[in-house]
C-alpha positions as CSV (number, residue, x, y, z in Angstrom):
1,X,-0.1,0.0,0.0
2,X,2.6,2.1,1.2
3,X,5.1,2.8,-1.8
4,X,8.4,4.9,-1.0
5,X,9.0,8.0,-2.5
6,X,11.6,8.5,-4.8
7,X,13.1,11.9,-5.3
8,X,15.1,11.9,-8.7
9,X,18.3,13.3,-9.1
10,X,18.1,16.9,-10.6
11,X,20.4,15.9,-13.5
12,X,18.3,12.7,-14.5
13,X,15.4,15.4,-14.7
14,X,17.6,17.7,-16.7
15,X,19.4,15.2,-19.1
16,X,16.5,14.8,-21.3
17,X,15.6,18.3,-21.5
18,X,19.2,19.2,-22.8
19,X,19.6,16.2,-25.1
20,X,18.0,18.4,-28.0
21,X,20.7,20.9,-27.3
22,X,23.7,18.4,-26.8
23,X,22.9,16.7,-30.0
24,X,23.2,19.9,-32.2
25,X,26.2,21.6,-30.4
26,X,27.7,17.6,-31.0
27,X,27.3,18.2,-34.5
28,X,28.5,21.8,-35.1
29,X,31.1,20.6,-33.3
30,X,32.6,17.7,-35.2
31,X,31.1,19.5,-38.5
32,X,34.0,22.3,-37.5
33,X,36.3,20.3,-36.8
34,X,35.7,18.1,-40.3
35,X,36.1,22.0,-41.4
36,X,39.5,22.5,-40.4
37,X,40.9,18.9,-41.6
38,X,39.8,19.6,-45.5
39,X,36.4,19.9,-45.7
40,X,35.9,23.8,-46.4
41,X,34.7,24.5,-49.9
42,X,35.4,20.9,-50.8
43,X,32.7,19.9,-53.7
44,X,32.9,16.5,-53.0
45,X,32.3,16.5,-49.5
46,X,29.2,18.7,-49.7
47,X,28.2,16.4,-52.1
48,X,28.3,13.6,-49.7
49,X,26.7,14.9,-47.1
50,X,24.1,16.3,-49.4
51,X,23.0,12.5,-50.7
52,X,23.4,11.3,-47.1
53,X,21.2,13.9,-46.0
54,X,18.7,13.2,-49.0
55,X,19.0,9.3,-48.5
56,X,18.2,9.7,-45.0
57,X,15.3,12.2,-45.4
58,X,13.9,9.7,-48.1
59,X,14.5,6.7,-45.6
60,X,12.3,8.6,-43.2
61,X,9.5,9.5,-45.5
62,X,9.1,5.8,-46.6
63,X,9.2,5.0,-42.8
64,X,6.1,7.5,-42.2
65,X,4.2,5.8,-45.2
66,X,5.0,2.5,-43.5
67,X,3.3,3.8,-40.3
68,X,6.6,3.6,-38.1
69,X,6.8,7.6,-36.5
70,X,9.4,6.6,-34.2
71,X,11.9,5.7,-36.6
72,X,10.2,8.1,-39.2
73,X,11.3,10.9,-37.1
74,X,14.9,9.4,-36.2
75,X,15.5,9.3,-40.1
76,X,14.4,13.0,-40.6
77,X,16.7,13.2,-37.2
78,X,19.5,12.3,-39.1
79,X,19.0,14.1,-42.2
80,X,19.0,17.7,-40.6
81,X,22.2,16.5,-38.8
82,X,24.0,15.6,-41.7
83,X,22.7,18.6,-43.4
84,X,24.1,20.9,-40.8
85,X,27.4,18.9,-40.8
86,X,27.4,19.6,-44.7
87,X,26.6,23.0,-44.4
88,X,29.0,24.1,-41.5
89,X,32.0,21.5,-42.7
90,X,31.6,23.7,-46.0
91,X,31.4,27.0,-45.0
92,X,34.1,29.2,-44.3
93,X,32.9,31.6,-41.7
94,X,31.2,30.8,-38.2
95,X,27.9,32.6,-39.0
96,X,25.9,30.4,-41.1
97,X,26.9,27.2,-38.9
98,X,26.0,28.8,-36.0
99,X,23.0,30.2,-37.6
100,X,22.3,26.7,-38.4
101,X,23.1,25.4,-35.1
102,X,20.2,27.6,-33.7
103,X,17.6,27.0,-35.9
104,X,18.0,23.3,-35.6
105,X,18.1,23.4,-31.6
106,X,14.7,25.3,-31.7
107,X,13.1,22.8,-34.3
108,X,14.7,20.1,-31.8
109,X,12.8,21.9,-28.8
110,X,9.6,21.8,-31.3
111,X,9.6,18.4,-32.2
112,X,11.2,16.9,-28.1
113,X,8.5,19.3,-26.6
114,X,5.5,17.2,-28.6
115,X,6.4,13.9,-27.3
116,X,7.3,15.3,-23.6
117,X,3.8,16.5,-23.6
118,X,2.8,13.1,-25.1
119,X,5.2,11.0,-22.2
120,X,3.4,13.7,-19.5
121,X,-0.1,12.8,-20.8
122,X,0.5,8.8,-20.2
123,X,1.7,9.4,-17.4
124,X,-0.6,11.7,-15.5
125,X,-3.6,8.8,-17.1
126,X,-1.7,5.6,-15.8
127,X,-0.8,7.8,-12.4
128,X,-4.6,8.0,-12.9
129,X,-6.1,4.7,-13.3
130,X,-3.5,2.9,-10.7
131,X,-4.6,5.7,-8.4
132,X,-8.4,4.4,-9.4
133,X,-7.4,1.2,-8.5
134,X,-6.0,1.4,-5.3
135,X,-9.1,3.1,-4.1
136,X,-11.2,0.1,-5.7
137,X,-9.2,-2.3,-4.1
138,X,-9.2,-0.6,-0.7
139,X,-13.2,-0.2,-0.6
140,X,-13.4,-3.8,-1.6
141,X,-10.6,-4.8,1.2
142,X,-12.6,-2.4,3.5
143,X,-15.7,-4.1,2.7
144,X,-14.4,-7.6,3.3
145,X,-13.1,-7.0,6.5
146,X,-16.7,-5.5,7.3
147,X,-17.9,-8.9,6.3
148,X,-15.4,-11.1,8.0
149,X,-16.0,-9.1,11.4
150,X,-19.7,-9.3,11.3
151,X,-19.6,-13.3,10.3
152,X,-17.2,-13.3,13.3
153,X,-19.4,-11.4,15.9
154,X,-22.5,-13.4,14.6
155,X,-20.5,-16.9,15.4
156,X,-19.4,-15.6,19.0
157,X,-23.0,-14.3,19.2
158,X,-24.3,-17.8,18.2
159,X,-21.9,-19.9,20.2
160,X,-22.5,-17.7,23.4
161,X,-26.2,-18.7,22.7
162,X,-25.7,-22.1,22.8
163,X,-23.7,-21.6,25.9
164,X,-27.3,-20.0,27.1
165,X,-29.3,-22.4,25.7
166,X,-27.1,-25.5,27.2
167,X,-27.2,-24.0,30.6
168,X,-30.5,-23.7,30.5
169,X,-31.7,-27.1,29.6
170,X,-29.4,-28.3,32.3
171,X,-30.7,-26.2,34.3
172,X,-34.2,-26.9,33.8
173,X,-33.2,-30.5,33.9
174,X,-32.4,-30.3,37.6
175,X,-35.6,-28.7,38.5
176,X,-37.6,-31.2,40.8
177,X,-40.7,-32.5,38.8
178,X,-39.3,-32.3,35.7
179,X,-40.3,-34.8,33.3
180,X,-37.9,-35.5,30.3
181,X,-40.6,-37.1,28.5
182,X,-43.2,-34.6,28.5
183,X,-41.0,-31.8,27.0
184,X,-39.7,-34.3,24.4
185,X,-44.0,-35.3,23.7
186,X,-44.1,-31.3,23.2
187,X,-41.2,-31.3,20.7
188,X,-38.7,-29.3,22.7
189,X,-34.9,-30.8,23.3
190,X,-34.9,-32.5,26.5
191,X,-31.8,-33.4,28.8
192,X,-31.3,-36.7,30.4
193,X,-29.4,-35.9,33.8
194,X,-29.0,-38.5,36.6
195,X,-30.6,-37.3,39.5
196,X,-28.6,-38.4,43.3
197,X,-30.8,-38.8,45.8
């Protein structure tokens, strides 16, 4: 019934919220390293990234048509990451890559916020359902406890009645002038007792 309260560490709460920014920043940093190592104004590298980004977008589109929304979102995210890396690696200045980084970070947060809201709705619905079940089970438990207590009390009162009846029959049998055959003829229980005289 009483579940322990578990407080999550602030880092565990903040990590999913920071994931889109960390991902886009990592792509930008790797693209700038690639730029410094010879990708700047390289048409071959830009063409490679264009083909890879287009392939990932096509894969995302086909997965979306196939009814796989999560995998389609992954395909689109990979396509966007490859496009960002291609532009950041090809360009010679830092202003365009930073602008694209800001845009992709905002888009990533927009898409992630939708999934976070959906997860929150599902969590709240699950907690509500669990709470309702607990209340229902607690009600059933209370009713069964009352029923069991009532049965115990009835059994106790029945036992007390039986003891009192037996005592009354014994007392009646010991009275002077008691005839058990007359009592049995009337349809009442009679107890034979041996009287010492």
